N, CA, C, O and the ligand as a Tripos MOL2 file, in Angstrom:
@<TRIPOS>MOLECULE
protein
  289   287    73     0     0
PROTEIN
NO_CHARGES

@<TRIPOS>ATOM
      1 N         109.0620   91.9090   74.9670 N.3       1 MET1
      2 CA        107.9160   91.4870   75.7430 C.3       1 MET1
      3 C         106.9200   92.6400   75.7990 C.2       1 MET1
      4 O         107.2540   93.7800   75.4790 O.2       1 MET1
      5 N         105.6960   92.3270   76.2080 N.am      2 LEU2
      6 CA        104.6710   93.3510   76.3390 C.3       2 LEU2
      7 C         104.5470   93.7800   77.7960 C.2       2 LEU2
      8 O         104.7110   92.9660   78.7050 O.2       2 LEU2
      9 N         104.2550   95.0680   78.0150 N.am      3 ALA3
     10 CA        104.0830   95.5950   79.3760 C.3       3 ALA3
     11 C         103.1240   96.7750   79.3270 C.2       3 ALA3
     12 O         103.0130   97.4640   78.3130 O.2       3 ALA3
     13 N         102.4340   96.9950   80.4410 N.am      4 LEU4
     14 CA        101.6160   98.1990   80.5720 C.3       4 LEU4
     15 C         102.5320   99.3270   81.0120 C.2       4 LEU4
     16 O         103.2260   99.2090   82.0210 O.2       4 LEU4
     17 N         102.5370  100.4160   80.2630 N.am      5 THR5
     18 CA        103.4350  101.5300   80.5630 C.3       5 THR5
     19 C         102.6450  102.8250   80.7470 C.2       5 THR5
     20 O         101.5880  103.0340   80.1510 O.2       5 THR5
     21 N         103.2070  103.6820   81.5970 N.am      6 PHE6
     22 CA        102.6170  105.0070   81.8370 C.3       6 PHE6
     23 C         102.9110  105.8860   80.6270 C.2       6 PHE6
     24 O         104.0630  106.0140   80.2110 O.2       6 PHE6
     25 N         101.8610  106.4950   80.0610 N.am      7 SER7
     26 CA        102.0200  107.3130   78.8570 C.3       7 SER7
     27 C         101.7230  108.7810   79.0860 C.2       7 SER7
     28 O         101.9790  109.6060   78.2090 O.2       7 SER7
     29 N         101.1860  109.1250   80.2490 N.am      8 GLY8
     30 CA        100.8050  110.4990   80.5260 C.3       8 GLY8
     31 C          99.5440  110.5010   81.3620 C.2       8 GLY8
     32 O          99.0550  109.4460   81.7640 O.2       8 GLY8
     33 N          99.0210  111.6790   81.6220 N.am      9 ARG9
     34 CA         97.8550  111.7970   82.4850 C.3       9 ARG9
     35 C          96.7200  110.8890   82.0210 C.2       9 ARG9
     36 O          96.1920  111.0400   80.9190 O.2       9 ARG9
     37 N          96.3570  109.9450   82.8870 N.am     10 GLN10
     38 CA         95.2800  108.9900   82.6630 C.3      10 GLN10
     39 C          95.4410  108.2190   81.3560 C.2      10 GLN10
     40 O          94.4620  107.9060   80.6790 O.2      10 GLN10
     41 N          96.6930  107.9190   81.0150 N.am     11 GLN11
     42 CA         96.9650  107.1420   79.8100 C.3      11 GLN11
     43 C          97.9270  106.0000   80.1450 C.2      11 GLN11
     44 O          99.0430  106.2280   80.6130 O.2      11 GLN11
     45 N          97.4840  104.7910   79.9020 N.am     12 ILE12
     46 CA         98.2890  103.5880   80.0480 C.3      12 ILE12
     47 C          98.3120  102.9110   78.6820 C.2      12 ILE12
     48 O          97.2800  102.8060   78.0190 O.2      12 ILE12
     49 N          99.4850  102.4550   78.2640 N.am     13 SER13
     50 CA         99.6250  101.8190   76.9540 C.3      13 SER13
     51 C         100.1490  100.4010   77.1060 C.2      13 SER13
     52 O         100.8700  100.0920   78.0540 O.2      13 SER13
     53 N          99.7820   99.5480   76.1670 N.am     14 LEU14
     54 CA        100.3910   98.2280   76.0600 C.3      14 LEU14
     55 C         101.5640   98.3910   75.1010 C.2      14 LEU14
     56 O         101.3680   98.6480   73.9130 O.2      14 LEU14
     57 N         102.7800   98.2410   75.6150 N.am     15 SER15
     58 CA        103.9790   98.5820   74.8440 C.3      15 SER15
     59 C         104.9310   97.3910   74.7590 C.2      15 SER15
     60 O         104.9520   96.5330   75.6420 O.2      15 SER15
     61 N         105.7040   97.3540   73.7020 N.am     16 ARG16
     62 CA        106.8140   96.4030   73.6080 C.3      16 ARG16
     63 C         108.0070   97.0380   74.3180 C.2      16 ARG16
     64 O         108.3770   98.1780   74.0400 O.2      16 ARG16
     65 N         108.6010   96.2800   75.2370 N.am     17 VAL17
     66 CA        109.7650   96.7480   75.9930 C.3      17 VAL17
     67 C         110.8330   95.6600   75.9330 C.2      17 VAL17
     68 O         110.5220   94.4980   75.6730 O.2      17 VAL17
     69 N         112.0990   96.0350   76.1760 N.am     18 PRO18
     70 CA        113.1570   95.0200   76.1590 C.3      18 PRO18
     71 C         112.9120   93.9510   77.2210 C.2      18 PRO18
     72 O         112.4480   94.2580   78.3200 O.2      18 PRO18
     73 N         113.2180   92.7150   76.8990 N.am     19 THR19
     74 CA        113.1020   91.6240   77.8630 C.3      19 THR19
     75 C         114.1900   91.7900   78.9190 C.2      19 THR19
     76 O         115.3620   91.9240   78.5690 O.2      19 THR19
     77 N         113.8300   91.7860   80.2090 N.am     20 PRO20
     78 CA        114.8260   91.9620   81.2620 C.3      20 PRO20
     79 C         115.8460   90.8290   81.2630 C.2      20 PRO20
     80 O         115.5460   89.7040   80.8630 O.2      20 PRO20
     81 N         117.0500   91.1420   81.7160 N.am     21 LYS21
     82 CA        118.0770   90.1170   81.8540 C.3      21 LYS21
     83 C         118.9280   90.4300   83.0740 C.2      21 LYS21
     84 O         118.9590   91.5650   83.5480 O.2      21 LYS21
     85 N         119.6030   89.4340   83.5650 N.am     22 VAL22
     86 CA        120.5140   89.6170   84.6910 C.3      22 VAL22
     87 C         121.6880   90.4700   84.2270 C.2      22 VAL22
     88 O         122.3470   90.1600   83.2350 O.2      22 VAL22
     89 N         121.9380   91.5570   84.9680 N.am     23 VAL23
     90 CA        123.0630   92.4470   84.6560 C.3      23 VAL23
     91 C         124.0690   92.4300   85.8010 C.2      23 VAL23
     92 O         125.2780   92.3940   85.5680 O.2      23 VAL23
     93 N         123.5740   92.4550   87.0350 N.am     24 HIS24
     94 CA        124.4270   92.5160   88.2220 C.3      24 HIS24
     95 C         124.3380   91.1990   88.9880 C.2      24 HIS24
     96 O         123.3470   90.4810   88.8550 O.2      24 HIS24
     97 N         125.3520   90.8680   89.7870 N.am     25 PRO25
     98 CA        125.3740   89.5920   90.5000 C.3      25 PRO25
     99 C         124.1500   89.3570   91.4020 C.2      25 PRO25
    100 O         123.7560   88.2090   91.6100 O.2      25 PRO25
    101 N         123.5550   90.4130   91.9300 N.am     26 GLY26
    102 CA        122.4150   90.2640   92.8200 C.3      26 GLY26
    103 C         121.0660   90.3010   92.1220 C.2      26 GLY26
    104 O         120.0290   90.2560   92.7840 O.2      26 GLY26
    105 N         121.0580   90.3800   90.8030 N.am     27 ASP27
    106 CA        119.7970   90.4740   90.0560 C.3      27 ASP27
    107 C         119.0470   89.1490   90.0150 C.2      27 ASP27
    108 O         119.6390   88.0720   90.0700 O.2      27 ASP27
    109 N         117.7290   89.2630   89.9180 N.am     28 VAL28
    110 CA        116.8440   88.1320   89.6950 C.3      28 VAL28
    111 C         115.8440   88.5600   88.6260 C.2      28 VAL28
    112 O         115.3030   89.6640   88.6910 O.2      28 VAL28
    113 N         115.5990   87.7130   87.6650 N.am     29 VAL29
    114 CA        114.5680   87.9840   86.6610 C.3      29 VAL29
    115 C         113.3720   87.0940   86.9710 C.2      29 VAL29
    116 O         113.5020   85.8780   87.1120 O.2      29 VAL29
    117 N         112.2000   87.7270   87.0740 N.am     30 VAL30
    118 CA        110.9640   87.0210   87.3940 C.3      30 VAL30
    119 C         110.0160   87.1310   86.2070 C.2      30 VAL30
    120 O         109.7410   88.2290   85.7230 O.2      30 VAL30
    121 N         109.5210   85.9980   85.7440 N.am     31 GLU31
    122 CA        108.4800   85.9940   84.7220 C.3      31 GLU31
    123 C         107.1610   86.2190   85.4450 C.2      31 GLU31
    124 O         106.6730   85.3370   86.1510 O.2      31 GLU31
    125 N         106.5920   87.3950   85.2660 N.am     32 VAL32
    126 CA        105.4060   87.7980   86.0210 C.3      32 VAL32
    127 C         104.1670   87.1260   85.4350 C.2      32 VAL32
    128 O         103.9280   87.1710   84.2280 O.2      32 VAL32
    129 N         103.3870   86.5040   86.3140 N.am     33 THR33
    130 CA        102.1260   85.8990   85.8830 C.3      33 THR33
    131 C         100.9180   86.7350   86.3280 C.2      33 THR33
    132 O          99.8720   86.7090   85.6790 O.2      33 THR33
    133 N         101.0630   87.4740   87.4320 N.am     34 LEU34
    134 CA        100.0140   88.3730   87.9170 C.3      34 LEU34
    135 C         100.6790   89.6140   88.5070 C.2      34 LEU34
    136 O         101.7680   89.5240   89.0730 O.2      34 LEU34
    137 N         100.0260   90.7790   88.3790 N.am     35 ALA35
    138 CA        100.5290   92.0040   88.9960 C.3      35 ALA35
    139 C          99.3540   92.8500   89.4330 C.2      35 ALA35
    140 O          98.3400   92.9360   88.7410 O.2      35 ALA35
    141 N          99.5010   93.4690   90.5810 N.am     36 GLY36
    142 CA         98.4630   94.3510   91.0720 C.3      36 GLY36
    143 C          98.7440   95.7890   90.6660 C.2      36 GLY36
    144 O          99.8980   96.1940   90.5310 O.2      36 GLY36
    145 N          97.6970   96.5410   90.4780 N.am     37 ILE37
    146 CA         97.8170   97.9870   90.3090 C.3      37 ILE37
    147 C          97.0250   98.5890   91.4580 C.2      37 ILE37
    148 O          95.8110   98.4030   91.5430 O.2      37 ILE37
    149 N          97.7030   99.3070   92.3380 N.am     38 CYS38
    150 CA         97.0450   99.8180   93.5410 C.3      38 CYS38
    151 C          97.0880  101.3430   93.5690 C.2      38 CYS38
    152 O          97.4300  101.9790   92.5720 O.2      38 CYS38
    153 N          96.7490  101.9140   94.6930 N.am     39 GLY39
    154 CA         96.7070  103.3630   94.8330 C.3      39 GLY39
    155 C          98.0220  104.0440   94.5360 C.2      39 GLY39
    156 O          98.0400  105.1710   94.0430 O.2      39 GLY39
    157 N          99.1300  103.3730   94.8310 N.am     40 SER40
    158 CA        100.4400  103.9570   94.5340 C.3      40 SER40
    159 C         100.6070  104.2080   93.0460 C.2      40 SER40
    160 O         101.2600  105.1760   92.6580 O.2      40 SER40
    161 N         100.0340  103.3630   92.2100 N.am     41 ASP41
    162 CA        100.1160  103.5410   90.7580 C.3      41 ASP41
    163 C          99.1530  104.6180   90.2770 C.2      41 ASP41
    164 O          99.3780  105.2340   89.2350 O.2      41 ASP41
    165 N          98.0920  104.8440   91.0240 N.am     42 LEU42
    166 CA         97.0860  105.8180   90.5810 C.3      42 LEU42
    167 C          97.5260  107.2610   90.7950 C.2      42 LEU42
    168 O          97.0360  108.1570   90.1080 O.2      42 LEU42
    169 N          98.4490  107.5080   91.7400 N.am     43 HIS43
    170 CA         98.9070  108.8930   91.9670 C.3      43 HIS43
    171 C          99.5260  109.4880   90.7060 C.2      43 HIS43
    172 O          99.1010  110.5660   90.2890 O.2      43 HIS43
    173 N         100.5210  108.8320   90.0700 N.am     44 PRO44
    174 CA        101.0440  109.4080   88.8260 C.3      44 PRO44
    175 C         100.0230  109.3620   87.6920 C.2      44 PRO44
    176 O         100.0120  110.2390   86.8270 O.2      44 PRO44
    177 N          99.1600  108.3330   87.6950 N.am     45 PHE45
    178 CA         98.1330  108.2140   86.6500 C.3      45 PHE45
    179 C          97.2410  109.4510   86.6520 C.2      45 PHE45
    180 O          96.8470  109.9330   85.5900 O.2      45 PHE45
    181 N          96.9200  109.9680   87.8420 N.am     46 HIS46
    182 CA         96.0650  111.1550   87.9550 C.3      46 HIS46
    183 C          96.8830  112.4350   88.1110 C.2      46 HIS46
    184 O          96.3270  113.5050   88.3580 O.2      46 HIS46
    185 N          98.2230  112.3210   87.9660 N.am     47 GLU47
    186 CA         99.1540  113.4550   88.0980 C.3      47 GLU47
    187 C          99.0830  114.1050   89.4680 C.2      47 GLU47
    188 O          99.2700  115.3160   89.5840 O.2      47 GLU47
    189 N          98.8160  113.3250   90.5060 N.am     48 ARG48
    190 CA         98.9130  113.8290   91.8760 C.3      48 ARG48
    191 C         100.3390  113.6550   92.3820 C.2      48 ARG48
    192 O         100.6800  114.1220   93.4680 O.2      48 ARG48
    193 N         101.1560  112.9910   91.6030 N.am     49 GLU49
    194 CA        102.5530  112.7360   91.9570 C.3      49 GLU49
    195 C         103.3700  112.8110   90.6780 C.2      49 GLU49
    196 O         102.9630  112.2950   89.6370 O.2      49 GLU49
    197 N         104.5330  113.4610   90.7650 N.am     50 ASN50
    198 CA        105.4090  113.5780   89.6040 C.3      50 ASN50
    199 C         106.6000  112.6450   89.7860 C.2      50 ASN50
    200 O         106.7390  111.9890   90.8180 O.2      50 ASN50
    201 N         107.4220  112.6000   88.8060 N.am     51 GLY51
    202 CA        108.6460  111.8270   88.9010 C.3      51 GLY51
    203 C         108.5690  110.4650   88.2340 C.2      51 GLY51
    204 O         109.5540  109.7280   88.2350 O.2      51 GLY51
    205 N         107.4260  110.1130   87.6660 N.am     52 ILE52
    206 CA        107.3000  108.8710   86.9110 C.3      52 ILE52
    207 C         107.4650  109.2260   85.4380 C.2      52 ILE52
    208 O         106.6680  109.9790   84.8770 O.2      52 ILE52
    209 N         108.4930  108.6830   84.8250 N.am     53 ALA53
    210 CA        108.7650  108.9890   83.4210 C.3      53 ALA53
    211 C         107.7780  108.2730   82.5100 C.2      53 ALA53
    212 O         107.3300  107.1650   82.8050 O.2      53 ALA53
    213 N         107.4510  108.9180   81.4100 N.am     54 LYS54
    214 CA        106.6300  108.2560   80.3980 C.3      54 LYS54
    215 C         107.3820  107.0250   79.9090 C.2      54 LYS54
    216 O         108.5900  107.0740   79.6740 O.2      54 LYS54
    217 N         106.6650  105.9340   79.7610 N.am     55 GLY55
    218 CA        107.2750  104.6730   79.3480 C.3      55 GLY55
    219 C         107.5960  103.7660   80.5220 C.2      55 GLY55
    220 O         107.9720  102.6100   80.3310 O.2      55 GLY55
    221 N         107.4480  104.2880   81.7470 N.am     56 CYS56
    222 CA        107.7020  103.4820   82.9410 C.3      56 CYS56
    223 C         106.6590  102.3630   83.0230 C.2      56 CYS56
    224 O         105.4680  102.5960   82.8130 O.2      56 CYS56
    225 N         107.1200  101.1470   83.3290 N.am     57 ILE57
    226 CA        106.2010  100.0090   83.4690 C.3      57 ILE57
    227 C         105.4320  100.1720   84.7760 C.2      57 ILE57
    228 O         106.0280  100.3770   85.8330 O.2      57 ILE57
    229 N         104.1140  100.0790   84.6990 N.am     58 THR58
    230 CA        103.2630  100.2610   85.8710 C.3      58 THR58
    231 C         103.0170   98.9360   86.5750 C.2      58 THR58
    232 O         103.3130   97.8630   86.0490 O.2      58 THR58
    233 N         102.4790   99.0390   87.7520 N.am     59 GLY59
    234 CA        102.1170   97.8630   88.5340 C.3      59 GLY59
    235 C         103.2540   97.3990   89.4030 C.2      59 GLY59
    236 O         104.4250   97.6550   89.1230 O.2      59 GLY59
    237 N         102.8930   96.7190   90.4520 N.am     60 HIS60
    238 CA        103.8630   96.1130   91.3480 C.3      60 HIS60
    239 C         103.1160   95.0260   92.1210 C.2      60 HIS60
    240 O         102.0160   94.6380   91.7280 O.2      60 HIS60
    241 N         103.6920   94.5370   93.1980 N.am     61 GLU61
    242 CA        103.0650   93.4360   93.9420 C.3      61 GLU61
    243 C         102.9110   92.2260   93.0230 C.2      61 GLU61
    244 O         101.8200   91.6850   92.8410 O.2      61 GLU61
    245 N         104.0370   91.8290   92.4580 N.am     62 PHE62
    246 CA        104.0480   90.7810   91.4440 C.3      62 PHE62
    247 C         103.9830   89.3770   92.0270 C.2      62 PHE62
    248 O         104.3770   89.1240   93.1650 O.2      62 PHE62
    249 N         103.4690   88.4770   91.1950 N.am     63 VAL63
    250 CA        103.5380   87.0370   91.4370 C.3      63 VAL63
    251 C         104.1120   86.4330   90.1600 C.2      63 VAL63
    252 O         103.6930   86.7930   89.0600 O.2      63 VAL63
    253 N         105.0650   85.5200   90.3020 N.am     64 GLY64
    254 CA        105.6350   84.9110   89.1090 C.3      64 GLY64
    255 C         106.6630   83.8560   89.4380 C.2      64 GLY64
    256 O         106.7630   83.3900   90.5730 O.2      64 GLY64
    257 N         107.4240   83.4870   88.4250 N.am     65 HIS65
    258 CA        108.4260   82.4340   88.5320 C.3      65 HIS65
    259 C         109.8070   83.0460   88.3010 C.2      65 HIS65
    260 O         109.9950   83.8450   87.3830 O.2      65 HIS65
    261 N         110.7690   82.6650   89.1400 N.am     66 VAL66
    262 CA        112.1510   83.0860   88.9300 C.3      66 VAL66
    263 C         112.6920   82.3040   87.7360 C.2      66 VAL66
    264 O         112.6810   81.0730   87.7270 O.2      66 VAL66
    265 N         113.1640   83.0360   86.7320 N.am     67 VAL67
    266 CA        113.6570   82.3760   85.5170 C.3      67 VAL67
    267 C         115.1580   82.5430   85.3300 C.2      67 VAL67
    268 O         115.7590   81.8330   84.5240 O.2      67 VAL67
    269 N         115.7790   83.4740   86.0640 N.am     68 SER68
    270 CA        117.2110   83.6850   85.9140 C.3      68 SER68
    271 C         117.7310   84.3810   87.1640 C.2      68 SER68
    272 O         117.0690   85.2640   87.7090 O.2      68 SER68
    273 N         118.9220   83.9810   87.6200 N.am     69 VAL69
    274 CA        119.5080   84.6070   88.8030 C.3      69 VAL69
    275 C         120.9620   84.9750   88.5230 C.2      69 VAL69
    276 O         121.6410   84.3320   87.7230 O.2      69 VAL69
    277 N         121.4200   86.0250   89.2020 N.am     70 GLY70
    278 CA        122.8190   86.4130   89.1100 C.3      70 GLY70
    279 C         123.6930   85.4790   89.9380 C.2      70 GLY70
    280 O         123.1920   84.5680   90.5960 O.2      70 GLY70
    281 N         124.9770   85.7070   89.9020 N.am     71 SER71
    282 CA        125.9330   84.8080   90.5600 C.3      71 SER71
    283 C         125.8430   84.8390   92.0820 C.2      71 SER71
    284 O         126.3260   83.9170   92.7390 O.2      71 SER71
    285 N         125.2460   85.8610   92.6520 N.am     72 GLN72
    286 CA        125.1270   85.9500   94.1120 C.3      72 GLN72
    287 C         123.7250   85.6100   94.5870 C.2      72 GLN72
    288 O         123.4560   85.6370   95.7880 O.2      72 GLN72
    289 ZN        100.8090   98.7950   96.2750 Zn       73 ZN73
@<TRIPOS>BOND
     1     1     2 1
     2     2     3 1
     3     3     4 2
     4     3     5 am
     5     5     6 1
     6     6     7 1
     7     7     8 2
     8     7     9 am
     9     9    10 1
    10    10    11 1
    11    11    12 2
    12    11    13 am
    13    13    14 1
    14    14    15 1
    15    15    16 2
    16    15    17 am
    17    17    18 1
    18    18    19 1
    19    19    20 2
    20    19    21 am
    21    21    22 1
    22    22    23 1
    23    23    24 2
    24    23    25 am
    25    25    26 1
    26    26    27 1
    27    27    28 2
    28    27    29 am
    29    29    30 1
    30    30    31 1
    31    31    32 2
    32    31    33 am
    33    33    34 1
    34    34    35 1
    35    35    36 2
    36    35    37 am
    37    37    38 1
    38    38    39 1
    39    39    40 2
    40    39    41 am
    41    41    42 1
    42    42    43 1
    43    43    44 2
    44    43    45 am
    45    45    46 1
    46    46    47 1
    47    47    48 2
    48    47    49 am
    49    49    50 1
    50    50    51 1
    51    51    52 2
    52    51    53 am
    53    53    54 1
    54    54    55 1
    55    55    56 2
    56    55    57 am
    57    57    58 1
    58    58    59 1
    59    59    60 2
    60    59    61 am
    61    61    62 1
    62    62    63 1
    63    63    64 2
    64    63    65 am
    65    65    66 1
    66    66    67 1
    67    67    68 2
    68    67    69 am
    69    69    70 1
    70    70    71 1
    71    71    72 2
    72    71    73 am
    73    73    74 1
    74    74    75 1
    75    75    76 2
    76    75    77 am
    77    77    78 1
    78    78    79 1
    79    79    80 2
    80    79    81 am
    81    81    82 1
    82    82    83 1
    83    83    84 2
    84    83    85 am
    85    85    86 1
    86    86    87 1
    87    87    88 2
    88    87    89 am
    89    89    90 1
    90    90    91 1
    91    91    92 2
    92    91    93 am
    93    93    94 1
    94    94    95 1
    95    95    96 2
    96    95    97 am
    97    97    98 1
    98    98    99 1
    99    99   100 2
   100    99   101 am
   101   101   102 1
   102   102   103 1
   103   103   104 2
   104   103   105 am
   105   105   106 1
   106   106   107 1
   107   107   108 2
   108   107   109 am
   109   109   110 1
   110   110   111 1
   111   111   112 2
   112   111   113 am
   113   113   114 1
   114   114   115 1
   115   115   116 2
   116   115   117 am
   117   117   118 1
   118   118   119 1
   119   119   120 2
   120   119   121 am
   121   121   122 1
   122   122   123 1
   123   123   124 2
   124   123   125 am
   125   125   126 1
   126   126   127 1
   127   127   128 2
   128   127   129 am
   129   129   130 1
   130   130   131 1
   131   131   132 2
   132   131   133 am
   133   133   134 1
   134   134   135 1
   135   135   136 2
   136   135   137 am
   137   137   138 1
   138   138   139 1
   139   139   140 2
   140   139   141 am
   141   141   142 1
   142   142   143 1
   143   143   144 2
   144   143   145 am
   145   145   146 1
   146   146   147 1
   147   147   148 2
   148   147   149 am
   149   149   150 1
   150   150   151 1
   151   151   152 2
   152   151   153 am
   153   153   154 1
   154   154   155 1
   155   155   156 2
   156   155   157 am
   157   157   158 1
   158   158   159 1
   159   159   160 2
   160   159   161 am
   161   161   162 1
   162   162   163 1
   163   163   164 2
   164   163   165 am
   165   165   166 1
   166   166   167 1
   167   167   168 2
   168   167   169 am
   169   169   170 1
   170   170   171 1
   171   171   172 2
   172   171   173 am
   173   173   174 1
   174   174   175 1
   175   175   176 2
   176   175   177 am
   177   177   178 1
   178   178   179 1
   179   179   180 2
   180   179   181 am
   181   181   182 1
   182   182   183 1
   183   183   184 2
   184   183   185 am
   185   185   186 1
   186   186   187 1
   187   187   188 2
   188   187   189 am
   189   189   190 1
   190   190   191 1
   191   191   192 2
   192   191   193 am
   193   193   194 1
   194   194   195 1
   195   195   196 2
   196   195   197 am
   197   197   198 1
   198   198   199 1
   199   199   200 2
   200   199   201 am
   201   201   202 1
   202   202   203 1
   203   203   204 2
   204   203   205 am
   205   205   206 1
   206   206   207 1
   207   207   208 2
   208   207   209 am
   209   209   210 1
   210   210   211 1
   211   211   212 2
   212   211   213 am
   213   213   214 1
   214   214   215 1
   215   215   216 2
   216   215   217 am
   217   217   218 1
   218   218   219 1
   219   219   220 2
   220   219   221 am
   221   221   222 1
   222   222   223 1
   223   223   224 2
   224   223   225 am
   225   225   226 1
   226   226   227 1
   227   227   228 2
   228   227   229 am
   229   229   230 1
   230   230   231 1
   231   231   232 2
   232   231   233 am
   233   233   234 1
   234   234   235 1
   235   235   236 2
   236   235   237 am
   237   237   238 1
   238   238   239 1
   239   239   240 2
   240   239   241 am
   241   241   242 1
   242   242   243 1
   243   243   244 2
   244   243   245 am
   245   245   246 1
   246   246   247 1
   247   247   248 2
   248   247   249 am
   249   249   250 1
   250   250   251 1
   251   251   252 2
   252   251   253 am
   253   253   254 1
   254   254   255 1
   255   255   256 2
   256   255   257 am
   257   257   258 1
   258   258   259 1
   259   259   260 2
   260   259   261 am
   261   261   262 1
   262   262   263 1
   263   263   264 2
   264   263   265 am
   265   265   266 1
   266   266   267 1
   267   267   268 2
   268   267   269 am
   269   269   270 1
   270   270   271 1
   271   271   272 2
   272   271   273 am
   273   273   274 1
   274   274   275 1
   275   275   276 2
   276   275   277 am
   277   277   278 1
   278   278   279 1
   279   279   280 2
   280   279   281 am
   281   281   282 1
   282   282   283 1
   283   283   284 2
   284   283   285 am
   285   285   286 1
   286   286   287 1
   287   287   288 2
@<TRIPOS>SUBSTRUCTURE
     1 MET1         2 RESIDUE 1 A MET
     2 LEU2         6 RESIDUE 1 A LEU
     3 ALA3        10 RESIDUE 1 A ALA
     4 LEU4        14 RESIDUE 1 A LEU
     5 THR5        18 RESIDUE 1 A THR
     6 PHE6        22 RESIDUE 1 A PHE
     7 SER7        26 RESIDUE 1 A SER
     8 GLY8        30 RESIDUE 1 A GLY
     9 ARG9        34 RESIDUE 1 A ARG
    10 GLN10       38 RESIDUE 1 A GLN
    11 GLN11       42 RESIDUE 1 A GLN
    12 ILE12       46 RESIDUE 1 A ILE
    13 SER13       50 RESIDUE 1 A SER
    14 LEU14       54 RESIDUE 1 A LEU
    15 SER15       58 RESIDUE 1 A SER
    16 ARG16       62 RESIDUE 1 A ARG
    17 VAL17       66 RESIDUE 1 A VAL
    18 PRO18       70 RESIDUE 1 A PRO
    19 THR19       74 RESIDUE 1 A THR
    20 PRO20       78 RESIDUE 1 A PRO
    21 LYS21       82 RESIDUE 1 A LYS
    22 VAL22       86 RESIDUE 1 A VAL
    23 VAL23       90 RESIDUE 1 A VAL
    24 HIS24       94 RESIDUE 1 A HIS
    25 PRO25       98 RESIDUE 1 A PRO
    26 GLY26      102 RESIDUE 1 A GLY
    27 ASP27      106 RESIDUE 1 A ASP
    28 VAL28      110 RESIDUE 1 A VAL
    29 VAL29      114 RESIDUE 1 A VAL
    30 VAL30      118 RESIDUE 1 A VAL
    31 GLU31      122 RESIDUE 1 A GLU
    32 VAL32      126 RESIDUE 1 A VAL
    33 THR33      130 RESIDUE 1 A THR
    34 LEU34      134 RESIDUE 1 A LEU
    35 ALA35      138 RESIDUE 1 A ALA
    36 GLY36      142 RESIDUE 1 A GLY
    37 ILE37      146 RESIDUE 1 A ILE
    38 CYS38      150 RESIDUE 1 A CYS
    39 GLY39      154 RESIDUE 1 A GLY
    40 SER40      158 RESIDUE 1 A SER
    41 ASP41      162 RESIDUE 1 A ASP
    42 LEU42      166 RESIDUE 1 A LEU
    43 HIS43      170 RESIDUE 1 A HIS
    44 PRO44      174 RESIDUE 1 A PRO
    45 PHE45      178 RESIDUE 1 A PHE
    46 HIS46      182 RESIDUE 1 A HIS
    47 GLU47      186 RESIDUE 1 A GLU
    48 ARG48      190 RESIDUE 1 A ARG
    49 GLU49      194 RESIDUE 1 A GLU
    50 ASN50      198 RESIDUE 1 A ASN
    51 GLY51      202 RESIDUE 1 A GLY
    52 ILE52      206 RESIDUE 1 A ILE
    53 ALA53      210 RESIDUE 1 A ALA
    54 LYS54      214 RESIDUE 1 A LYS
    55 GLY55      218 RESIDUE 1 A GLY
    56 CYS56      222 RESIDUE 1 A CYS
    57 ILE57      226 RESIDUE 1 A ILE
    58 THR58      230 RESIDUE 1 A THR
    59 GLY59      234 RESIDUE 1 A GLY
    60 HIS60      238 RESIDUE 1 A HIS
    61 GLU61      242 RESIDUE 1 A GLU
    62 PHE62      246 RESIDUE 1 A PHE
    63 VAL63      250 RESIDUE 1 A VAL
    64 GLY64      254 RESIDUE 1 A GLY
    65 HIS65      258 RESIDUE 1 A HIS
    66 VAL66      262 RESIDUE 1 A VAL
    67 VAL67      266 RESIDUE 1 A VAL
    68 SER68      270 RESIDUE 1 A SER
    69 VAL69      274 RESIDUE 1 A VAL
    70 GLY70      278 RESIDUE 1 A GLY
    71 SER71      282 RESIDUE 1 A SER
    72 GLN72      286 RESIDUE 1 A GLN
    73 ZN73       289 GROUP 0 **** ****
């Protein structure tokens, strides 16, 4: 699947990443239709915050459809 990923200071890339799947009983997989990028995402983008690995998928505050659930 395609995702926006953090690539380094002020660099966001459109990258192919593995399609998520249920691994643990409490997991839920959501097919995201909309995602927000807010100030929390801008801190690592501007390197005001460390600890975000290159290749990390950016954005949060998702809206989407549940497509798969774990056993719990
Ligand atoms: Zn936020």
